[in-house]
N, C-alpha and C positions, 0 to 999 in steps of 0.2 A: 308429614314427610320432613325429614331432616336434610339440611343443605349438605352438599359434599364437603368433606374436610380438606381434600387436596385440590389445589387449582389445576386446571387443564394446562398441559404443556404448550408453550408457544411454538408454532411451526417453524422449522428451519428457514423457510422462505421469508418469513416475517423478520427473523433475526438478521438475515442477510440484508434485507432492505434497511433495517435500523442501522446496521454497521455501515452501509453505504452512505447514509445521511451523516452519520457521526464522523466519517473519515473523508468526506468529500471536500476538496479545497476550492471548488468552483462555486461562485456565488449562486444562491438559489435563483432560478429563473433565467440564468445565463448558461450558455454552453461553450465549452472550449472549441474554438474553430478547428476544423480539420487542417492539417498542415499541407500546403501546396509545395511539394518537393521540387517543382520546376521553377519556383520563384527565387529571385536573388536573396530574398529575406526568409528562406525556408526554415531557418533554424531560430528565428526570432519568435519567441512565444509571449503570450500576454504576461505582463508583470503582475505579481501577486503582492499583497501587502506584506511588509517585513514580518517574518516570524510565522507566516501561515503554514509553510511546509513543516516546520519544527513542531507546531501545535498538532497538526494531523498525525505526524509520526509518533508523538507522545501518546495520542489516543490509540493509534494502531498497536503500539507496544503494550499498552495497558489491556487492550482487548484480548490479545493472545495469551496473557498471563492469568486470566480469570479462572479457567478450568480447561480440561482436555477438549470438551465439545466446542467451546468458544475458540480455542487455539486452532482447531481444525477448520472452523468456519471463517475465522478472521485472518489466517495466514495469507490467503490470496490478496487481501487488502494491504497487508504489510509489504508485500513484494511488488505490487502493481506499478508503483511509480517510485523509482529510486533516484536519489541525487548523490553524486560522488564529487567531492571537492579536494580530496587528498590522495596521494599515492598509496598510503597505507590502507585507506578505505577501499580503494580499487583492488588492492591485493586481497583484502579480506572477502570482498564480493566474489572475486574470481575463485578463491578457495572454497567458498560456500557453494557456488553454482557448479563447480566441477568436482566436488567431493565424491570420489568413487568408492569410498570405504563402505558406504551404505548405498546399494543400488537404487533405492527409491529417493534418497535425499537430493542429490544434485539435479537429476532430471526433473524432479517435482518442483523445486524452487525455480529452476531456470525457465520453465514454461509459464510461470506466474508473472514474470517481469514483462510489462507491456510498454513501459517508458523508462528510459535511463538518461538522466541529465548529467553531463560532466561539466563542472564549473571550476574555474581557477580558485585556489585558496588565496584569498586577499588579506589574510591576517599577518602576512610576513612584513 
């Protein structure tokens, strides 16, 4: 009996789990606490090591560029947590999320955003 020459495809659920680990900015074993919106410090989130968000964004961008199947699977990770620090970035985001030239585009990306951080641009 000869071994099969083609490998079995990896299930989508497994790829999504791998993408989740590859793009997660929370340290393994810890969980981001739920935000208590009634607290005076409701908008103070745990600080992350410098460059963490940029590293995960680089990974997310790379994942969506691999192939069409990975683009479809990884796009939700790309839009899940967004950080905006400039006026031009905010304008681009609004344009992307409200693009009505493609009926599927704007509404699709908009519902993927689960967290949006707006921070001041301190490079001035």
